[in-house]
Every structure is written in structure tokens, then in C-alpha cells.
FITI-866254 format. One record per residue: x, y, z of N, C-alpha, C in turn; residue number from 1; residue in three letters. Coordinates in Angstrom, 1 decimal. Layout:
# FITI-866254
n_east, n_north, n_up, ca_east, ca_north, ca_up, c_east, c_north, c_up, seq, type
X, Y, Z, X, Y, Z, X, Y, Z, NUM, ala
...
This chain:
# FITI-866254
n_east, n_north, n_up, ca_east, ca_north, ca_up, c_east, c_north, c_up, seq, type
-21.3, -2.3, 4.6, -21.1, -1.5, 3.6, -20.3, 0.3, 4.3, 1, met
-21.1, 0.5, 5.3, -20.5, 1.4, 6.3, -19.2, 1.1, 6.5, 2, asp
-18.8, -0.3, 6.9, -17.3, -0.7, 7.4, -16.2, -0.6, 6.2, 3, arg
-16.5, -0.9, 5.0, -15.8, -0.3, 3.9, -15.2, 0.9, 3.7, 4, met
-16.3, 2.0, 3.8, -15.9, 2.9, 4.1, -15.0, 3.8, 4.9, 5, phe
-15.5, 3.0, 6.0, -14.1, 3.0, 7.6, -12.8, 2.2, 6.8, 6, arg
-12.5, 1.7, 6.3, -11.8, 1.0, 5.7, -10.7, 1.6, 4.7, 7, val
-12.1, 2.4, 3.8, -11.1, 3.2, 2.8, -10.6, 4.4, 3.6, 8, leu
-11.7, 5.1, 4.8, -10.6, 6.1, 5.4, -9.7, 6.1, 5.9, 9, gly
-9.5, 4.3, 6.6, -8.2, 4.2, 6.8, -7.0, 3.8, 6.3, 10, phe
-7.1, 3.5, 4.8, -6.2, 3.7, 4.0, -5.5, 4.9, 3.7, 11, trp
-7.1, 5.6, 3.4, -6.2, 7.0, 3.1, -5.8, 8.2, 4.0, 12, thr
-6.4, 7.8, 5.5, -5.1, 7.9, 6.5, -3.7, 7.6, 6.6, 13, gly
-3.8, 6.3, 5.8, -2.1, 5.8, 5.5, -1.6, 6.5, 5.2, 14, ile
-2.1, 6.9, 3.7, -1.4, 7.5, 2.6, -1.2, 8.8, 3.1, 15, phe
-2.2, 9.3, 3.9, -1.9, 11.3, 4.5, -0.4, 10.8, 5.1, 16, thr
-0.6, 9.8, 6.6, 0.3, 10.0, 6.8, 2.1, 9.5, 6.3, 17, val
1.7, 8.8, 4.9, 3.3, 8.5, 4.5, 3.6, 9.9, 3.5, 18, met
2.1, 10.8, 3.0, 2.7, 11.8, 2.3, 3.1, 12.9, 3.1, 19, phe
2.3, 13.1, 4.2, 3.0, 14.2, 4.7, 4.4, 14.1, 5.5, 20, trp
5.1, 12.7, 5.8, 6.5, 12.4, 6.2, 6.9, 12.6, 4.5, 21, leu
6.6, 12.5, 3.8, 7.7, 12.7, 2.7, 7.5, 13.7, 1.8, 22, gly
7.0, 14.8, 2.6, 7.2, 16.6, 2.3, 6.0, 16.9, 1.3, 23, gly
5.2, 16.2, 1.1, 4.0, 16.2, -0.3, 3.4, 16.9, 1.0, 24, met
3.1, 17.8, 1.2, 1.9, 18.6, 2.3, 0.2, 18.6, 1.2, 25, asp
0.9, 19.2, 0.0, -0.6, 19.6, -1.1, -1.5, 17.8, -0.7, 26, lys
-0.6, 17.1, -1.1, -1.5, 15.5, -1.5, -2.0, 15.4, 0.0, 27, thr
-0.9, 15.4, 1.1, -1.3, 14.9, 2.0, -2.7, 15.5, 2.7, 28, ala
-3.2, 16.7, 2.3, -3.9, 17.6, 3.0, -5.4, 16.8, 1.4, 29, met
-5.1, 16.4, 1.0, -6.1, 16.0, -0.2, -6.7, 15.1, 0.3, 30, leu
-5.9, 14.1, 0.7, -5.7, 12.5, 1.4, -6.8, 12.3, 2.6, 31, phe
-6.0, 13.9, 3.5, -6.8, 14.2, 4.7, -8.7, 14.4, 4.7, 32, leu
-8.1, 15.0, 3.4, -9.8, 15.5, 3.2, -10.6, 14.1, 2.8, 33, ala
-10.0, 13.3, 2.0, -10.3, 12.0, 1.8, -11.2, 11.5, 3.4, 34, gln
-9.9, 11.2, 3.5, -10.1, 10.3, 4.6, -11.2, 11.2, 5.5, 35, thr
-11.5, 12.4, 5.8, -12.8, 12.5, 6.9, -13.5, 12.5, 6.0, 36, gly
-14.2, 12.8, 4.5, -15.5, 12.2, 3.4, -15.4, 10.7, 4.1, 37, phe
-14.5, 9.8, 3.8, -14.8, 8.6, 3.9, -15.6, 7.8, 5.4, 38, phe
-14.8, 9.0, 6.6, -15.1, 8.3, 8.0, -16.1, 8.9, 8.1, 39, val
-16.4, 10.2, 8.0, -17.8, 10.7, 8.3, -18.9, 10.4, 7.5, 40, leu
-18.8, 9.7, 6.5, -19.7, 8.8, 5.5, -19.8, 7.5, 6.2, 41, leu
-18.8, 7.3, 6.6, -19.6, 5.8, 6.9, -20.2, 5.5, 8.4, 42, ser
-20.1, 6.7, 9.4, -21.5, 6.6, 10.2, -23.1, 7.5, 9.8, 43, tyr
-23.6, 7.6, 8.7, -24.3, 7.9, 8.4, -25.4, 6.7, 8.4, 44, leu
-24.8, 5.7, 8.2, -25.7, 4.9, 8.3, -27.0, 4.7, 7.0, 45, lys
-26.5, 5.0, 5.7, -26.9, 5.0, 5.0, -27.4, 3.5, 4.5, 46, leu
-28.0, 3.5, 3.1, -28.8, 2.0, 2.1, -27.3, 1.6, 1.6, 47, ser
-27.1, 0.5, 1.4, -25.5, -0.3, 0.7, -26.3, 0.4, -0.9, 48, glu
-27.2, 0.6, -1.3, -27.5, 1.5, -3.0, -27.2, 2.9, -2.8, 49, arg
-27.4, 3.3, -1.6, -26.9, 4.9, -1.4, -25.4, 5.2, -1.3, 50, met
-25.0, 4.3, -0.3, -23.6, 3.7, 0.0, -22.6, 3.4, -2.0, 51, tyr
-23.2, 2.7, -3.1, -22.9, 2.8, -3.8, -23.2, 3.6, -4.9, 52, met
-24.2, 4.3, -4.9, -24.5, 5.8, -5.3, -23.0, 6.7, -5.3, 53, tyr
-22.8, 6.7, -3.9, -22.0, 7.8, -3.7, -20.5, 7.5, -4.1, 54, val
-20.2, 6.3, -3.9, -19.1, 5.8, -4.0, -19.3, 5.6, -5.6, 55, phe
-19.7, 5.5, -6.9, -19.5, 6.1, -8.3, -19.4, 7.1, -8.4, 56, ala
-20.0, 8.4, -7.6, -19.8, 9.5, -7.2, -18.3, 10.2, -7.3, 57, ala
-18.7, 9.3, -6.9, -16.5, 10.1, -5.9, -15.5, 9.4, -7.2, 58, tyr
-16.0, 8.1, -7.9, -15.1, 7.5, -8.9, -15.4, 8.6, -9.7, 59, leu
-16.4, 9.0, -10.0, -16.6, 9.8, -11.5, -15.8, 10.9, -11.0, 60, thr
-15.9, 12.1, -10.2, -15.2, 13.0, -10.0, -14.0, 12.6, -10.0, 61, ile
-13.2, 11.4, -9.2, -11.7, 11.5, -9.2, -11.1, 11.3, -10.8, 62, phe
-11.8, 10.0, -11.7, -11.4, 10.1, -12.8, -11.4, 11.2, -13.6, 63, phe
-12.3, 12.5, -13.6, -12.5, 13.3, -14.3, -11.0, 14.2, -14.0, 64, ala
-11.5, 14.6, -12.6, -9.9, 15.1, -12.0, -8.7, 14.8, -12.4, 65, gly
-8.6, 13.3, -12.8, -7.4, 12.8, -12.9, -6.8, 13.0, -14.3, 66, phe
-7.8, 13.0, -15.0, -7.7, 13.0, -16.3, -7.3, 14.4, -17.1, 67, thr
-7.8, 15.2, -16.4, -7.8, 17.1, -16.6, -6.3, 17.1, -15.8, 68, tyr
-6.0, 16.8, -15.1, -4.8, 16.8, -14.4, -3.4, 16.3, -15.2, 69, trp
-3.7, 15.4, -16.0, -2.8, 14.8, -16.3, -2.7, 14.8, -17.7, 70, thr
-3.5, 15.2, -19.1, -3.8, 16.3, -19.8, -3.2, 17.3, -20.0, 71, thr
-3.6, 18.4, -18.7, -3.5, 19.9, -19.1, -2.3, 20.0, -18.1, 72, phe
-2.2, 19.7, -16.9, -1.3, 20.4, -16.2, -0.1, 19.4, -15.8, 73, met
0.1, 18.6, -16.3, 1.5, 17.9, -16.2, 2.1, 18.1, -17.5, 74, met
3.8, 18.4, -17.1, 4.6, 19.0, -18.1, 5.0, 17.6, -19.0, 75, pro
5.2, 17.6, -19.8, 5.5, 16.6, -20.8, 7.0, 16.7, -20.7, 76, leu
7.4, 15.2, -20.5, 8.9, 14.3, -20.5, 9.0, 14.0, -21.3, 77, lys
10.4, 13.7, -22.0, 10.8, 12.4, -22.8, 11.1, 13.1, -24.5, 78, gly
10.6, 11.8, -25.0, 10.9, 12.6, -26.5, 9.9, 13.5, -27.0, 79, pro
8.2, 13.6, -26.2, 7.2, 14.0, -27.0, 7.7, 16.1, -26.9, 80, leu
8.8, 16.5, -25.9, 9.1, 17.6, -25.6, 9.3, 18.4, -26.9, 81, gln
């Protein structure tokens, strides 16, 4: 299970580089933080159950933040303006 968190760290690192090259600095920093979180967590040698709990908490926080952002922070575009 710890290897899967290293894989997540690898892919978020790839996204970090792509966002940085695309000029999206804030998003790149967000993904860099996630990369560090996943890589550091992968070396803690937790039990598989604990890794699942941490991942479930991560997804809960992500979906709550994403829902908040898309509902209240994104500007309306299209026929609903």
C-alpha cells in the first residue's frame, strides 16, 4: 500500500511540473504540497487499514473543497448569467 502512495506522489509531481510549465503557479504549488504529503506518508510504514483511512480523509477534504470552489468561487458563464 505504501507503494501506491509513492505512485500518487509521482503523478502529482508530474502534474506539478505541467502546471508550472503552463504558468499556473498557484495550482503547481497545491500539487507540490500534495506530492510532498503522499511521498512522506508512503515512508511511514503504516498498516494497510491506516493508509485507507488517510486516503478516505484526503478524498473527503478534496471533494468538500472542490464542491465549495465550484459552487461559490467560480464565476458563472453561459446562459445563466
